[in-house]
C-alpha positions in Angstrom: 187.0 9.7 65.1 185.3 7.0 66.2 183.0 5.5 69.2 184.1 3.7 72.1 183.1 1.9 75.6 184.5 -0.4 77.8 182.7 -2.8 80.8 184.6 -4.0 84.0 183.0 -6.1 86.0 184.2 -9.5 87.8 181.0 -11.9 86.5 180.8 -13.4 82.9 180.5 -11.3 80.1 177.0 -11.3 78.8 177.5 -11.4 74.5 174.2 -9.6 73.5 174.7 -6.8 76.1 177.7 -5.9 74.5 176.2 -6.4 71.1 174.0 -4.0 72.3 176.4 -1.6 74.0 178.2 -1.4 70.6 174.7 -0.7 68.3 174.3 2.2 70.0 177.1 3.8 69.2 177.2 2.6 65.9 176.6 5.8 63.6 180.0 7.3 65.5 181.6 4.3 63.5 180.1 2.5 60.6 183.3 1.5 58.9 184.3 -1.1 61.6 183.9 -2.7 65.1 185.3 -4.4 67.5 185.9 -6.1 70.9 188.9 -7.1 73.3 187.7 -9.4 76.4 190.5 -9.4 79.0 190.2 -12.1 81.7 192.2 -14.1 84.3 193.1 -16.7 81.6 194.0 -13.8 79.0 193.2 -11.5 76.2 191.0 -12.4 72.9 190.0 -9.5 70.4 186.9 -10.5 68.7 184.8 -9.2 66.1 180.9 -8.1 65.3 178.5 -7.8 62.5 180.0 -4.7 61.2 183.3 -6.0 61.6 185.1 -5.9 57.9 185.8 -8.8 56.3 189.2 -7.6 55.6 189.8 -7.3 59.1 188.9 -10.7 59.7 191.2 -12.0 57.0 193.9 -10.0 58.6 196.9 -10.8 60.2 197.6 -8.2 62.7 198.2 -9.2 66.0 195.4 -7.8 67.1 192.7 -8.9 64.6 189.5 -11.0 65.5 189.4 -14.3 65.3 185.8 -14.9 66.1 182.6 -13.3 66.3 181.7 -12.1 70.0 178.2 -13.9 69.9 180.0 -17.2 69.1 182.9 -16.8 71.9 182.3 -18.7 75.1 182.5 -15.8 78.1 183.0 -17.1 80.7 184.5 -14.8 82.7 184.7 -11.3 84.0 187.5 -8.7 83.5 187.6 -6.5 81.4 186.0 -5.9 77.9 187.4 -2.6 75.4 185.0 -1.4 72.6 185.5 0.3 69.5 183.3 1.6 66.6 184.9 2.8 63.6 184.8 5.5 61.4 188.3 5.8 59.3 189.8 8.5 58.7 193.6 7.7 58.8 194.8 4.3 57.2 191.6 3.2 56.4 193.3 -0.7 56.1 192.8 -3.1 59.0 196.2 -1.8 60.3 193.6 0.6 61.9 191.4 -1.6 62.9 190.5 -1.2 67.2 190.8 -2.3 69.9 194.8 -2.5 68.9 197.5 -3.7 70.5 201.1 -2.6 70.6 203.4 -5.0 69.4 204.2 -7.5 72.7 200.4 -7.8 73.3 201.4 -5.7 76.9 199.0 -2.7 75.9 195.4 -2.2 73.9 193.9 1.1 72.9 190.5 2.5 72.1 190.4 5.5 71.1 188.6 8.1 69.6 189.8 11.3 68.4 192.8 12.7 65.9 196.5 13.0 66.9 197.1 15.9 63.9 201.1 15.6 65.2 201.2 12.1 64.5 203.9 12.2 61.6 206.3 13.7 63.6 205.5 11.9 66.8 205.8 8.2 64.8 209.5 9.6 63.4 210.4 11.1 67.1 208.9 7.4 68.4 211.1 5.2 65.5 214.3 6.6 66.2 213.4 5.2 70.1 213.3 1.9 68.5 209.7 1.7 68.1 208.4 -0.4 65.2 205.0 0.4 63.3 202.9 -1.7 60.8 200.1 0.5 59.6 200.2 4.0 59.4 197.1 5.4 61.9 197.7 7.5 64.6 196.2 4.7 67.3 199.5 3.6 66.7 201.2 6.3 67.9 199.3 6.9 70.8 200.4 3.1 72.2 203.8 3.8 71.4 203.9 6.8 72.9 202.2 5.6 75.9 204.7 2.7 76.2 207.2 5.2 75.9 206.3 8.1 77.8 203.2 6.6 80.0 200.2 9.5 80.7 203.2 11.9 79.9 202.3 11.3 76.5 199.4 13.2 76.4 201.3 16.3 77.0 202.9 16.0 73.1 199.8 14.9 71.5 198.1 17.4 69.5 194.6 17.2 69.1 191.5 15.9 70.0 191.0 12.7 72.2 189.2 10.2 74.5 191.1 6.9 74.9 191.7 4.1 77.3 194.7 2.3 77.5 194.3 -1.0 78.7 198.0 -2.4 80.5 197.8 -6.2 81.3 200.7 -6.6 83.0 200.1 -4.1 84.9 196.6 -4.7 85.3 195.8 -0.8 85.1 193.1 0.8 83.0 194.5 4.7 82.0 191.5 7.2 80.8 192.4 10.0 79.1 190.5 13.3 77.7 191.7 15.8 75.7 192.7 19.5 77.1 189.5 20.9 76.1 186.6 18.0 76.1 186.4 18.3 71.9 186.1 14.3 72.8 183.1 12.8 75.2 183.5 10.2 77.8 181.3 8.9 80.0 181.3 7.0 83.1 178.7 4.7 84.9 178.8 2.6 88.0 176.1 0.3 89.8 175.7 -2.9 90.3 179.3 -3.8 90.8 180.0 -2.7 87.2 181.7 0.2 86.0 181.6 1.4 82.4 182.5 4.1 80.1 181.1 5.3 77.0 181.4 8.2 73.9 178.1 8.4 74.5 175.6 8.3 77.6 173.1 6.3 75.6 175.0 3.2 75.4 174.5 2.8 79.1 170.6 2.1 78.1 171.8 -1.1 77.0 173.3 -2.7 80.6 171.1 -4.7 82.6 170.0 -2.7 85.8 170.3 0.8 83.9 166.9 3.0 85.0 166.9 6.8 83.4 166.7 9.5 86.3 166.8 13.2 86.2 169.6 14.6 88.2 167.3 17.8 89.0 170.5 19.9 90.2 171.7 19.9 86.7 168.8 19.9 85.0 167.9 22.9 87.2 171.0 24.7 85.8 169.9 24.0 82.1 166.4 25.4 82.5 167.1 28.2 84.9 170.7 29.4 83.5 171.2 27.8 80.3 174.3 26.2 81.6 175.1 22.4 81.0 178.9 20.4 80.7 179.8 22.5 83.2 180.5 19.9 86.0 180.9 16.3 86.6 177.6 15.5 86.5 175.7 15.4 83.8 171.5 15.5 84.0 171.5 11.9 84.3 171.5 10.7 88.0 174.3 8.7 88.3 176.4 9.5 84.8 179.5 11.7 85.1 182.1 12.7 82.2 185.7 13.1 82.4 186.4 16.0 82.8 188.4 18.3 80.3 192.2 17.8 80.6 192.0 14.8 83.4 192.5 11.6 82.9 192.7 8.5 85.4 194.0 5.1 86.1 192.1 2.6 87.5 193.1 -0.8 88.9 191.4 -3.3 87.3 193.3 -6.6 89.2 190.9 -6.9 91.9 188.3 -8.3 88.8 190.1 -11.6 88.2 189.7 -13.2 91.6 185.9 -12.2 91.9 185.7 -8.4 93.3 183.2 -5.6 92.2 184.4 -2.7 90.1 185.5 0.4 91.9 182.2 2.7 92.1 183.7 5.9 91.1 186.9 6.7 89.6 189.3 9.6 91.0 190.3 11.8 88.0 193.5 14.1 88.3 193.5 17.3 86.2 196.9 16.7 83.6 196.0 19.8 81.5 195.7 23.7 82.6 195.2 26.3 80.3 198.5 28.6 80.7 199.0 31.6 78.9 201.9 31.9 76.8 205.1 34.5 77.0 203.7 37.5 76.5 203.8 39.5 72.9 203.4 43.2 71.5 200.5 44.5 69.2 202.1 43.7 66.4 203.9 40.6 67.5 200.4 39.3 68.8 198.9 39.5 64.9 202.2 38.3 63.4 202.1 35.0 65.9 198.3 34.0 65.8 198.9 34.1 62.1 201.5 32.0 61.9 200.1 29.6 64.9 196.6 29.2 63.4 198.0 28.6 59.8 200.1 25.6 60.9 196.6 24.4 63.3 195.1 24.5 60.3 197.5 22.6 57.9 197.8 19.6 60.6 193.8 19.7 60.9 193.6 18.7 57.1 195.5 15.7 57.7 193.4 12.9 56.6 193.4 9.9 54.3 189.5 11.1 53.3 188.1 14.5 51.9 188.1 17.4 54.2 185.5 20.1 54.4 184.8 23.4 56.1 181.5 24.6 57.5 181.3 28.5 56.8 178.7 30.3 58.5 179.9 34.0 57.4 181.0 34.8 60.4 185.1 35.8 60.9 185.8 32.4 62.3 184.8 30.4 59.9 185.8 32.6 57.0 189.4 32.8 58.7 189.5 28.7 58.8 188.4 28.6 55.2 190.5 31.0 53.8 193.4 29.5 55.7 192.6 26.4 54.4 192.5 27.4 51.0 195.7 28.6 51.4 197.2 25.1 52.5 195.5 22.9 50.1 197.1 25.5 47.3 200.2 25.0 48.5 200.3 21.0 48.8 199.1 21.8 45.1 195.4 20.4 46.0 192.3 21.5 45.1 189.8 24.5 46.2 187.7 24.4 49.7 184.6 22.4 49.9 182.1 24.3 52.3 178.7 24.1 54.2 176.8 26.8 55.3 173.5 27.4 56.4 171.1 30.0 55.0 167.9 31.9 56.3 165.1 33.2 54.1 164.8 36.0 57.1 167.7 38.8 56.4 167.8 39.5 59.6 169.3 36.0 60.6 171.1 36.1 57.5 174.8 36.0 56.7 175.1 34.2 53.3 176.2 37.8 51.4 179.6 37.2 53.7 180.0 33.6 53.1 179.8 34.4 49.6 182.5 36.7 49.8 184.3 33.9 50.8 183.7 31.4 48.6 184.6 34.2 45.2 187.7 34.7 46.9 188.8 31.3 47.9 187.4 29.6 44.5 185.2 27.2 47.1 183.0 24.7 46.3 180.0 26.0 48.4 177.0 23.6 49.7 173.9 25.4 51.6 171.5 24.1 53.7 168.1 26.6 54.9 167.0 25.6 58.0 162.7 25.2 58.1 160.5 25.1 60.7 158.4 23.0 59.4 161.0 20.2 59.4 162.1 21.2 63.4 159.5 18.7 64.8 159.8 16.2 62.4 163.6 15.5 63.5 163.4 16.6 67.1 163.3 13.2 68.1 166.5 12.2 66.4 168.5 15.1 67.6 167.3 14.8 70.9 168.5 10.8 71.0 171.9 12.0 69.5 172.6 15.1 71.7 171.9 12.6 74.9 171.1 15.4 77.1 168.7 18.5 76.6 170.4 21.3 74.3 169.9 25.1 74.3 167.9 26.2 70.9 166.9 26.1 67.4 170.3 26.8 66.4 171.5 22.8 66.7 168.8 21.9 64.1 170.4 24.5 61.7 173.7 22.9 62.9 172.1 18.8 62.5 171.1 20.4 58.8 174.6 21.3 57.8 176.8 18.2 58.8 173.9 16.3 57.0 174.4 18.2 54.1 178.2 17.4 54.7 177.5 13.6 54.8 175.1 13.4 51.7 178.5 15.6 49.6 180.5 12.9 50.6 182.5 14.6 53.3 183.7 12.8 56.1 185.5 15.6 57.8 184.8 19.1 58.0 186.9 22.0 59.8 184.6 24.6 61.9 185.6 28.1 63.9 184.5 26.6 67.0 186.2 28.2 70.4 187.4 31.7 68.3 184.5 33.5 70.5 185.9 32.4 74.4 189.8 32.8 72.9 189.5 36.5 71.4 186.6 38.1 73.4 183.6 37.3 70.7 180.9 37.8 72.6 179.3 41.0 73.9 179.7 40.2 78.1 183.7 40.9 77.1 183.0 44.0 76.6 181.3 44.2 80.1 184.6 42.5 81.5 187.1 44.7 79.7 185.1 47.8 81.1 184.8 46.5 84.6 188.8 46.0 84.3 189.6 49.5 83.3 187.0 50.7 86.3 188.5 48.2 88.8 192.0 49.7 87.9 190.8 53.3 88.4 191.5 54.1 85.0 188.3 56.3 84.1 190.2 58.0 81.0 190.0 54.6 79.3 186.9 53.8 80.4 185.4 57.1 78.9 187.5 56.5 75.4 185.9 52.8 75.5 182.3 53.9 75.9 182.9 56.4 73.0 184.4 53.3 71.0 181.4 51.1 71.2 179.0 53.8 71.0 180.7 54.6 67.7 181.7 50.5 66.7 178.6 48.9 67.9 175.9 51.5 68.7 176.0 50.6 72.6 174.3 53.8 74.5 176.9 55.2 77.6 173.7 54.0 79.7 174.5 50.3 78.6 178.0 50.3 79.2 177.8 51.9 82.1 175.4 48.8 83.1 177.8 46.0 81.9 180.3 48.0 83.5 178.3 47.3 86.6 177.1 44.3 86.2 180.7 42.8 85.9 182.1 44.5 88.5 179.4 43.4 91.1 178.4 39.9 89.4 175.4 39.2 91.8 173.8 42.3 90.2 172.9 40.1 87.3 170.0 38.9 88.7 168.6 42.2 89.8 169.1 43.3 86.0 167.4 40.8 85.1 164.3 41.0 86.6 164.0 44.4 84.8 163.8 42.5 81.7 162.3 39.6 83.0 165.4 37.0 82.4 164.9 33.4 82.8 167.2 33.2 85.7 165.0 36.2 87.6 161.7 35.1 86.9 160.6 32.3 89.5 157.1 31.2 88.9 157.7 29.0 85.9 158.9 26.1 87.9 157.0 24.4 90.2 158.1 25.5 94.2 160.0 22.5 94.8 162.3 23.6 92.1 162.8 26.9 92.6 166.0 26.4 94.1 167.6 26.6 91.2 167.5 30.3 90.9 169.3 30.6 94.2 172.8 29.8 93.0 174.2 31.5 90.0 176.4 28.6 88.6 178.0 30.7 86.2 179.6 32.6 90.0 181.0 29.7 90.9 183.0 28.8 87.7 184.4 32.5 87.4 182.0 33.5 84.1 181.4 36.9 85.1 184.9 37.8 85.8 186.2 41.9 85.5 188.9 40.8 83.2 188.7 39.2 79.5 191.4 36.8 80.5 189.4 35.2 83.5 186.4 35.3 81.6 188.2 33.4 78.5 189.2 30.5 81.0 185.7 30.3 82.5 184.0 29.7 78.7 186.5 27.8 78.0 186.8 25.2 80.8 182.8 25.4 82.0 180.5 28.2 80.7 180.1 28.2 77.2 182.6 26.0 75.0 182.1 22.2 76.9 178.7 22.4 75.7 179.0 23.9 72.6 181.6 21.1 71.9 178.9 18.5 72.9 176.5 19.7 70.8 178.7 19.8 67.8 180.1 16.3 68.7 176.6 14.6 68.6 175.4 16.3 65.4 178.8 15.4 63.1 178.8 12.4 65.0 174.9 11.5 64.3 175.8 11.7 60.5 179.5 9.8 61.1 180.9 13.2 60.2 184.1 14.2 61.7 184.2 17.8 63.2 187.7 19.3 63.1 188.1 22.5 65.6 191.6 24.5 64.9 191.1 27.6 66.8 191.4 24.5 70.0 194.8 23.6 69.0 196.5 24.2 72.5 199.4 26.5 71.2 196.7 28.7 69.5 194.8 29.1 72.4 197.4 29.9 74.8 198.8 32.2 72.4 195.2 33.9 72.8 195.6 33.7 76.3 198.9 35.7 76.6 197.1 38.7 74.8 196.2 41.7 76.5 192.5 42.9 76.7 192.9 45.4 74.8 194.3 43.3 71.8 190.6 41.4 71.5 188.3 43.7 72.6 189.9 47.2 72.7 188.3 50.0 70.4 185.0 48.8 70.8 186.0 46.0 68.4 185.5 42.1 68.8 188.5 39.8 68.4 190.7 42.8 66.9 194.0 40.8 66.9 192.4 38.2 64.5 191.1 40.6 62.5 194.6 42.3 61.9 196.1 39.1 61.8 193.7 38.1 59.0 194.1 41.0 56.8 195.0 40.5 53.0 193.5 36.7 54.0 189.7 36.9 54.5 187.8 39.5 52.7 187.5 43.4 54.1 183.5 42.8 54.0 183.9 40.0 56.6 186.8 41.9 58.5 185.1 45.1 59.1 181.7 43.8 59.9 180.5 44.7 63.3 177.7 43.1 64.0 177.9 40.0 65.9 175.4 37.3 64.8 176.3 34.1 65.8 175.0 30.5 64.7 171.4 31.1 65.1 168.0 30.4 63.3 164.9 33.1 62.7 163.5 31.2 65.8 162.1 34.6 67.4 160.2 34.7 64.4 159.2 31.0 64.3 158.2 31.2 67.3 155.8 34.1 66.9 155.3 34.4 63.3 155.6 30.9 61.5 154.3 28.1 63.7 152.9 29.4 67.1 150.7 26.6 67.6 153.6 23.9 66.9 155.9 25.3 69.8 152.9 26.0 71.8 151.9 21.8 71.4 155.7 21.1 71.8 155.4 23.1 75.5 152.1 21.8 76.3 153.6 18.4 76.0 156.7 19.5 77.9 154.7 20.3 80.7 153.3 17.0 80.7 156.7 14.9 81.0 157.7 16.8 83.3 154.9 18.0 85.9 157.2 17.8 88.5 159.4 20.3 87.7 157.5 22.7 85.0 154.6 25.0 86.1 151.9 25.3 84.1 151.7 29.4 83.8 155.1 28.9 81.5 152.2 28.4 78.9 150.7 31.9 79.9 154.2 33.6 79.8 154.6 31.5 76.1 151.4 33.6 75.1 152.7 36.6 76.1 155.8 36.4 73.6 153.7 35.7 71.0 151.4 38.4 71.8 154.4 40.9 71.7 153.9 41.6 75.4 156.8 40.0 76.4 160.1 39.6 75.3 161.1 36.3 73.7 164.0 34.2 75.8 164.8 30.6 74.8 163.2 29.3 78.4 160.6 28.0 76.0 163.0 26.0 74.1 164.8 24.8 77.0 161.6 23.1 78.1 160.8 22.1 74.9 163.4 20.2 74.8 163.9 19.0 78.2 160.3 17.6 77.7 161.1 15.6 75.0 164.3 14.3 76.3 162.4 13.2 79.1 159.9 11.3 76.9 162.7 9.8 74.6 165.1 8.8 77.2 162.2 7.6 79.6 163.7 9.4 82.4 162.2 9.1 85.5 162.4 12.2 88.7 
């Protein structure tokens, strides 16, 4: 896991500018730094201030021979940059940018290819030679052997760029589900890419401006990372499962860089072959078990997040089994607790710790520290974020780094592929009603009442909302949801209420599978992965997500709706698959807490003045977007006259973002 960047331009490069771009990504890779400058005269690898002396002294073909500040950069072309977090092959043989034998292909890469061992053996049989044992070498050899089709063979997470010097092309790729980020920015005849948006702030001529359309999606609908555009005007992302090939030859004869990149989708989530109820649970257990085994490959210590929920508990328990089979130790776990019982899952996490013999580490988020670290979180997140659960996650990764564990596994993705959210019940009920299965619908209503306390009226409301998605806004007016209450944005910005981006993304589907696909590709998972990537990398920690092994995802998409949410039980197939592996106390829970803080209590009880102060500051920093009446609504929440929702935090987060990045309207 690392930070990557690149710059395409016909005019001479500026060493100071390149060094500053790299510095802004240093947290993603504190273990090394490298540059490749490719002009019409050839390709020259260069070092930076953080390039280890052992790399400079090594004899690899891609080792830098000079420092970027000492190089004479008299021409334009292509620069590749890299910040290294050493996880696999921590020797100089893992330094980047890396060249394949012969020097035709150069790579800058962020991520992990978990099946690199098997691919390396296959490529060696095909005649490829390797000098180290990193997965980076495997990517280069795979690209040389199979071209862009190599992506289909990878099990992992990645964003990478391969420069083909002979063909004068730059190939950009992002993994199937967008676990690793890749952003693009074009201006002034230059094209840049980077792991994080803040890197572009080092470029001459950069001016941060808000993309009000995307900012409106976030403020009103609580949605981000669902589109090519970002909340920064002019900054786009290479979408998950997409790749692009850029012709760079014109740069070497003085032509400007392209102003846009035409990406193509190389991966579409596709269900595997259907399985029956018993076969589905057995296949899920075996496939997830293998995914965890692969995700444990590392040359540095590996731990796991553990919330106490089903998903992270399954990962820790499978991790313990894999470590035991390999003759290793017990897992090290990282858990966020709460002082308020209604938001605390530590009793379930403790049960998993006892069952696995794990070594536990805990943190307890405190609202008193929230605003002390908020500027740092906002800086690392790049864009506004949903709520204070991001603060809790921040503390978990901080604790992992303090404990000397630079790699952690996490349960991210299970809710989206296995029907873990309450909305999936609505999709399931609507699907039964649409199919005319009245008896089955009535049985599910009874199950929901027994298992999770849904009243028949609530089940009927869920059914109606998912049968007729455009009713959602009308239903929202009853309990004054943010997407139905227009007065808290300035009149000029209220157009954000008119278009429901969830509808466009298919997020209000009337089947569990369709809803899963929407959540995986647009409405949920992309922003969760964004937040986890930035929080983990802020502390130079690599977060791995075994549930998003594409083999697991495709298997879950093939399972029936009833396997996932039938009988009023969410993720039923996972509960069956983990019986005898995960403690029954966890498997038999029916409450769905999610990874949350006691934010409603923090707002109303612990620090209403602090939250109000921050909200007032947000109104001052975004006066053209936020209406002052938002404060009156907040006061009603504190007084208990209005239900709590997260629009207030979204406004606070957006306000801090505007100040931290000097965002103009």
